[in-house]
C-alpha positions, 0 to 999 in steps of 0.5 A, a space after each residue: 465664433 470667429 473673434 476679430 481685434 479692432 485697432 483705432 490707427 487714425 484720429 477721430 477730429 474732423 470727422 462726423 459725431 456719429 463716427 465718434 460715438 461708433 468708436 465709443 461704442 466699439 470700447 476705443 477710449 486711446 488712439 492705437 489702442 485694441 479691442 476684441 470682439 466677437 464677428 457679428 453683422 452689427 459689429 461688421 456695419 460699425 466696423 464699416 462705418 469707420 474703416 478709415 480710422 480702424 484696422 482688423 485683423 482676425 484675433 488668435 484664439 488661444 484655448 
């Protein structure tokens, strides 16, 4: 399964509360933090909601 690395690059100050909750749900605690998740439709929906606040790239799987 593909993995996505999501990096929080812009502050959520001044944005809708639901967008801030989405960032929390994605697992972010601070700006410029990166998290890795398995790619899924629900994850893509969350990323789409906060696409102006995050950067998304495919994670390299080194096994």
